[in-house]
C-alpha positions as CSV (number, residue, x, y, z in Angstrom):
1,M,16.0,21.9,5.7
2,S,13.8,21.0,2.7
3,A,11.8,17.7,2.4
4,P,13.4,14.9,0.3
5,P,11.8,14.4,-3.2
6,K,9.0,11.9,-3.8
7,Y,10.1,8.5,-4.8
8,I,9.3,8.0,-8.5
9,P,9.2,4.4,-9.8
10,D,11.1,3.3,-12.9
11,P,8.6,1.0,-14.7
12,D,9.7,-1.9,-16.8
13,G,8.0,-4.6,-18.9
14,R,4.4,-4.1,-19.9
15,N,4.1,-1.5,-17.0
16,A,6.6,0.7,-18.9
17,D,4.2,0.5,-21.9
18,F,1.3,1.6,-19.7
19,Y,3.2,4.5,-18.2
20,Q,4.6,5.7,-21.6
21,H,1.0,6.5,-22.5
22,L,0.4,8.3,-19.2
23,V,3.6,10.4,-19.7
24,Q,2.0,11.6,-22.9
25,G,-1.0,12.8,-20.9
26,R,-3.6,10.1,-21.8
27,L,-4.8,7.0,-20.0
28,H,-4.7,3.9,-22.1
29,L,-5.8,0.4,-21.0
30,Q,-4.7,-2.9,-22.4
31,Q,-7.3,-4.9,-24.3
32,C,-7.2,-8.4,-25.9
33,E,-8.0,-8.2,-29.6
34,D,-9.3,-11.8,-29.6
35,C,-11.8,-11.8,-26.7
36,A,-12.1,-7.9,-26.1
37,R,-11.4,-8.2,-22.4
38,F,-9.7,-5.3,-20.8
39,L,-6.7,-6.1,-18.6
40,H,-4.9,-4.3,-15.7
41,P,-2.2,-4.5,-14.6
42,P,-0.8,-5.0,-18.2
43,R,0.2,-8.5,-19.1
44,F,2.0,-10.4,-21.9
45,R,-1.0,-12.8,-22.3
46,C,-4.7,-12.3,-21.9
47,A,-5.9,-13.6,-18.6
48,G,-9.2,-14.7,-20.2
49,C,-8.2,-16.5,-23.3
50,G,-4.4,-16.7,-23.3
51,S,-4.0,-14.7,-26.5
52,L,-0.8,-12.7,-27.2
53,A,-2.8,-10.2,-29.3
54,L,-2.9,-7.3,-26.7
55,V,-3.1,-3.6,-27.5
56,F,-3.4,-0.4,-25.6
57,L,-6.5,1.6,-26.3
58,P,-7.4,5.2,-25.1
59,S,-9.7,5.3,-22.2
60,E,-12.1,8.2,-21.3
61,G,-10.7,7.8,-17.8
62,R,-14.1,7.5,-16.2
63,G,-15.1,5.2,-13.4
64,R,-16.6,4.8,-9.9
65,V,-15.0,4.6,-6.5
66,F,-14.7,1.0,-5.4
67,S,-12.7,1.5,-2.2
68,W,-10.2,3.9,-0.6
69,T,-7.8,4.3,2.3
70,V,-6.8,7.5,4.1
71,T,-3.1,8.2,5.0
72,H,-2.4,10.2,8.1
73,R,1.4,9.6,8.2
74,P,3.4,9.1,5.0
75,V,5.9,6.2,4.8
76,D,7.9,8.2,2.2
77,P,8.8,11.6,3.7
78,G,8.8,13.0,0.2
79,W,5.0,12.9,0.2
80,A,4.6,14.9,3.5
81,A,4.5,18.1,1.5
82,E,1.3,17.0,-0.2
83,G,-0.6,17.8,3.0
84,L,-2.1,15.3,5.3
85,P,-4.4,13.4,5.4
86,W,-4.8,12.2,1.9
87,A,-6.7,9.3,0.2
88,T,-5.6,6.6,-2.1
89,V,-8.5,5.3,-4.1
90,V,-9.4,2.1,-6.0
91,I,-11.5,3.0,-9.0
92,E,-13.5,0.5,-11.1
93,M,-13.2,1.9,-14.6
94,E,-16.0,1.9,-17.2
95,E,-13.9,-0.8,-19.0
96,G,-14.2,-3.1,-16.0
97,V,-10.7,-3.0,-14.6
98,R,-9.6,-1.4,-11.4
99,L,-6.9,1.2,-11.0
100,V,-5.3,2.7,-7.9
101,G,-4.6,6.4,-7.8
102,G,-4.5,9.4,-5.6
103,W,-7.6,11.4,-4.7
104,R,-8.0,15.0,-5.9
105,G,-11.1,15.9,-4.1
106,Q,-12.2,16.6,-0.6
107,L,-12.0,13.6,1.7
108,E,-15.6,14.3,2.8
109,E,-16.8,13.7,-0.8
110,L,-15.6,10.1,-1.0
111,R,-18.3,7.5,-1.1
112,L,-18.8,4.2,-2.8
113,D,-19.9,4.4,-6.5
114,L,-19.0,8.1,-6.7
115,E,-18.4,8.9,-10.4
116,V,-14.8,10.0,-11.0
117,E,-12.5,11.1,-13.8
118,A,-8.8,10.4,-14.2
119,E,-6.2,13.2,-14.0
120,I,-2.6,12.5,-15.2
121,E,0.4,14.2,-13.7
122,P,3.7,13.4,-15.5
123,A,6.7,13.1,-13.1
124,N,9.5,12.4,-15.6
125,E,10.0,10.9,-19.1
126,N,9.1,7.4,-17.8
127,F,6.5,7.8,-15.2
128,A,3.3,9.7,-14.4
129,F,1.0,9.7,-11.4
130,V,-2.7,8.9,-11.8
131,Y,-5.2,10.9,-9.7
132,F,-9.0,10.8,-9.6
133,R,-11.4,13.6,-8.9
134,P,-15.2,13.7,-8.8
135,S,-16.7,13.9,-12.3
136,G,-17.5,17.3,-13.5
137,Q,-15.2,19.0,-11.0
138,E,-12.8,21.5,-12.5
139,R,-9.1,20.9,-12.2
């Protein structure tokens, strides 16, 4: 018997805008045109100045490991095929916001402030997974 498929979210609102860029293979982050603050998760108003003038700008996808957790037993059985254990990381992006994603490196490599790069993996026409790997490491 084969494993069930991974659960794939169906984003809506400003999250849908964020994921549409990811589906196209590029990380974009929301920025306020009035105060230049980067925002994540995406919002309808700037958390700094309240402006409605928000745009999505391309990101180089670089940041540093802020935190992580290691999963030894998946809650969603569709993820069991990924191999255990695996890590979920919190990355502080160069733009100052933090993103959560999967880890695409060796668990032993994880350390605070490790420089990383984003890797996008489209799942369907509305959603893509974000993974991070050590900077300079080939895909």
